[in-house]
C-alpha positions, 0 to 999 in steps of 0.5 A: 499500499502506498502511503497517501499524501494528507489532504491540506489546504496549503498550495503544492509546489514543485520541487526542483531536484538538485544535480549531484556535482562531483568534485574532480581532481588529479588521480594522484591526489589521495583526497580526491576520494573524498570529495564531496557534492558541491551542493548537498541538500533535500532536493524534494521536501514535498508540500510546502506550508502556507505563507507564514505558517510554522507547520507543513503537511509531512511528506508521503514517505512518513505519512500516516505516522506524521501528519505535520512537521516544522516548516521552513525558515525554522530555528534550526536554521539559525542553530541546528540544536533548535526546532526544526529540520536538519540535514545531518549527513552533508554529503546526502541529497535527500528526497523526503517525499520518496524517503531515499538519500543519494550519497557518493559511491566510493570504488575499492577492491580486495587485495585479492582483486574483487571489486568492492562498492561502499559508502562513507557515512560517519567517521570519528575525527571531527574535522574529517567528518566536517571535511567529508560531509558526514556525521562525526561520531567520537565513540567510533574510536572504540570500535578497533576491537577484534574483527570490529573493524576491517584493515585497509589501504588508501591508494594513490589512485584514490581507490581502497584496498581492503585486506579482509571482509566480504559480503554475499548478497545473493541469499533472498531475504525472507519474512514470514509473519507469525499468525495473528495476532502474534505476528512477532516472531515470525515464522521464518526469518532470512537476511538478504545478504550475509558478511563473512567472519571478517566483515565489519562496516568499520574501517581503519586505513593504516595510511590514515591512523587514528580515525575509524571510519564507517564504510557499509558495503553496498555491493561485492564482486560486481563489475561497473558494467553491471551496476551501471544497468542499475543507474535508473532503479532496475535494481538486482538485490541478489548483487547490491544491498537490500536498501538500494534503490538505485546504484550508478558508477558512472555518475558516482552515486548510489541512492539508498531508502532511509527509515523513519524513527525518533529521538528525544521526541523528533522524528528522524531519518536513518540508514540502517546497513548491518546487524550483528544478529541474523533475526534483527538483520532480517527484520531491519532488511541488512547484512547479517556482519556477526563481526560486529559482535566484537564491539563492546555493547553493554557499558554506559553510553559515555563510558570509555570503550563503549562504541555504541548508542542505545536504541529501543525496539518494542516487540508488542506496541500498538498495531494498526496502520491508521492507529496514531499510536502504532509502534513496534515490530508486530505493527511493522509485520502486520500493518501493510503500508507501514514505515517499519517498527518506529524505533527511538534512538537515543543520542544523535548530532545536535541532540547529544554528544554520544552519538554513534551509528552503532546502536545496542538494541534494547528490546522492549515489551509492554507488560500485560498489566500495562496493556489491561490497564490501557497504557499502551501507547506510542513512545518517542524519547528514550527518557520516557521508555526508561521511565515506563521501565521504572514504573514497571509498565515496560520491560525487557524482552529478556525480562527485568528493566530495559537493557543491552541483550547483545544485539547491535545494528549499524544505523547511521543518521541522515536527517533530523525532520523536526 
């Protein structure tokens, strides 16, 4: 079911799609590999608001979960910590109506010669994050544990050579919901891509020490010609990441589907790319990357050594696509046309200092007593969920108060909607 644009008295304006301009430089200059589009932007905003109105209709990609969002100009244009939209991943072109992002496609190869196609979303060095238009995450510096990060080299021709870590994109992504009303857990679940024991999205370059890069793989051992056949969107997901909507080496870009979530009450878009557990990878539609399990996951948010931030996932939230309080995995599995489980993330840039694209998952459930009392609703703030846990109306899927249970997901943030 395709989400319908909400009715509104506001006039509709056509949004012009911006062109992606790739910087050019001498091939011998290594930094050419990190060139940014000259003008990252929101290329399609959707329906504009009435003049002088502080709100506007939500774009189709998040309707009906959100009907109204902050209009522009907004306070966030003066200070990104204020209310309003913020393009967090500055290298991305964002289409709010389609719920997609277009970013530079990075060419590389394995030491054994197979082609590798990746994206860059985050880095642990603030200056490099600003330079490349990606998210800054200080906590990623703690990701170099075991197989938590791959080793690579930046070559003189501006490509990347990876020593180990590959992904098989050929498996078919399969999800068969359970029988109503217990749609979760699913009867059958198989991820659509599987990384080997050495694959992690985190990368440390031997000639760029003191920084850890988040570089999820989007295609492996596929030629440029094969991928150029997918420039217009005829994507073969047996060869590329399941989030890919279009991929085009000749233009140097890849377009990916984003996911709607919340952070401290604000709706956001993020990109899901990997998970360390096969069931979580299946539900997220991402690569199963067992190597992520080598990262620390159960420390406090700001503890030395903690590479991850927290994300809350409800298993048994309210259901019904037209229910304004719908949320959770059961809803995502049963409500046609839903925008996923509407997970609740902790700190992101502009909100807190402890952002990481690696999230330790807190799976939570409403207690039977809370459901019987009519307390079950939609929660969009991590503090509210912890508060509900302290009151005993929400608990961990594993029992007891909300907590990390060993699941890790890679979900770089892209756009703050409000």
